[in-house]
C-alpha positions in Angstrom: 55.7 -50.8 -114.4 57.7 -48.8 -112.0 58.2 -49.4 -108.3 57.8 -46.7 -105.8 57.9 -46.3 -102.0 55.3 -44.1 -100.4 55.6 -42.8 -96.8 52.6 -41.2 -95.2 53.1 -39.3 -91.9 51.0 -39.6 -88.7 47.5 -38.2 -88.9 46.8 -38.7 -92.6 44.4 -40.9 -94.5 46.3 -43.8 -96.3 43.7 -44.4 -99.0 43.3 -40.6 -99.8 47.0 -40.2 -100.1 47.3 -43.2 -102.5 44.6 -41.8 -104.7 46.1 -38.3 -104.6 49.5 -39.7 -105.6 47.9 -41.6 -108.5 46.0 -38.6 -109.7 49.0 -36.2 -109.5 51.3 -38.5 -111.4 48.6 -39.9 -113.8 49.4 -43.5 -112.9 47.5 -46.5 -111.6 48.8 -48.0 -108.3 48.9 -51.5 -106.8 50.2 -52.0 -103.2 52.9 -54.7 -102.7 53.4 -54.3 -99.0 52.8 -51.9 -96.1 54.2 -51.4 -92.6 53.1 -49.1 -89.8 50.0 -48.6 -87.6 46.6 -47.2 -88.3 43.6 -46.0 -86.3 40.0 -44.9 -86.9 39.2 -47.6 -89.3 36.0 -48.5 -91.1 35.8 -51.9 -92.7 33.3 -54.2 -94.2 33.6 -57.9 -94.2 33.5 -59.9 -97.5 29.8 -59.7 -97.9 28.8 -56.5 -99.7 25.5 -56.6 -97.9 27.0 -56.5 -94.4 27.1 -53.2 -92.5 30.5 -51.5 -92.0 32.3 -51.8 -88.7 34.3 -49.1 -87.0 37.5 -50.0 -85.2 38.7 -47.5 -82.6 42.2 -47.7 -81.3 45.6 -48.4 -82.8 46.2 -51.4 -85.0 49.4 -52.7 -86.6 49.1 -53.4 -90.4 49.8 -57.1 -91.1 48.7 -56.9 -94.7 47.4 -54.1 -96.9 46.6 -55.0 -100.5 44.6 -53.3 -103.2 44.8 -51.3 -106.4 43.6 -47.9 -107.7 42.7 -47.7 -111.3 41.5 -44.5 -112.9 40.8 -43.5 -116.5 42.6 -40.2 -116.1 41.6 -39.0 -119.6 37.8 -39.3 -119.2 36.6 -39.4 -115.6 37.8 -38.7 -112.1 35.9 -41.6 -110.7 38.2 -44.6 -109.9 37.9 -48.3 -109.8 39.6 -49.4 -106.6 39.4 -51.7 -103.7 41.7 -52.0 -100.6 41.8 -54.9 -98.2 43.6 -54.9 -94.8 44.4 -57.3 -92.1 45.2 -55.8 -88.7 46.5 -56.9 -85.3 46.2 -55.6 -81.9 47.4 -56.5 -78.4 46.3 -59.8 -76.9 46.7 -61.5 -80.3 43.5 -60.1 -81.9 43.2 -60.0 -85.7 40.6 -58.3 -87.8 40.4 -57.5 -91.5 38.1 -56.6 -94.3 37.5 -54.2 -97.2 38.4 -50.6 -96.4 35.2 -48.5 -96.8 36.1 -45.4 -94.9 39.0 -43.5 -93.5 42.3 -45.3 -92.7 44.2 -42.9 -90.6 47.9 -43.3 -89.8 48.8 -43.7 -86.1 52.5 -44.1 -87.0 54.2 -43.3 -90.3 53.0 -45.9 -92.8 55.5 -47.0 -95.5 54.2 -48.8 -98.6 56.0 -50.5 -101.5 53.8 -50.0 -104.6 54.0 -50.5 -108.3 52.8 -47.8 -110.7 51.7 -48.3 -114.3 49.9 -46.3 -117.0 47.3 -47.3 -119.5 46.4 -50.9 -118.5 44.0 -52.8 -120.6 41.1 -54.4 -118.8 39.8 -57.7 -120.1 36.4 -59.0 -119.4 36.6 -62.7 -118.7 35.6 -65.4 -119.5 35.9 -64.9 -123.3 32.8 -65.9 -125.1 32.6 -67.7 -128.5 35.4 -68.9 -130.7 36.9 -65.6 -131.4 40.7 -66.2 -131.2 41.5 -62.5 -131.2 40.7 -62.1 -127.5 43.2 -59.4 -126.6 41.0 -56.7 -128.1 38.1 -57.3 -125.7 38.6 -54.7 -123.0 36.5 -52.9 -120.5 36.8 -49.4 -119.1 37.0 -49.2 -115.3 35.1 -46.1 -114.4 31.7 -45.2 -112.8 29.9 -45.8 -116.0 31.3 -49.3 -116.6 32.7 -50.4 -113.2 30.3 -53.2 -112.6 33.1 -55.7 -113.0 35.6 -54.0 -110.7 37.7 -56.4 -108.6 36.9 -56.7 -104.9 39.3 -59.0 -103.1 38.4 -61.6 -100.6 38.5 -60.3 -97.0 39.2 -61.9 -93.7 37.7 -61.2 -90.3 38.4 -63.2 -87.2 39.6 -63.1 -83.5 41.8 -65.5 -81.6 
């Protein structure tokens, strides 16, 4: 595990830049924290059946979490999910799973950790096999049915 700081200038897609960084350096990335403002946002609330919502305007990032995992040796298709909580003037909060572009309105700075070759474990373990550390799953388009999607929050005050 290696920490890194990523800064994305105004007018660029945050998620696209995280994915490009991971692919160029052949690493997986998890976001620790992020600061800055974004605009032109498409989110979905926690229900995967819900329709995406588009947020127009500038929003301050309160929290941005998520990870990008890719099997760089076999497929370009990632297993990833990004969750964001935003604020706006008049104490309005919104959040959800990022499903579209997340454009920077100010420079966005993120603290991330990078790592290579993680093992994916399918839980819970079944049976009495005590050698559980060998049960792994690939996280790509062919086997990504168990990809992690974090809880998301959406509300207004």
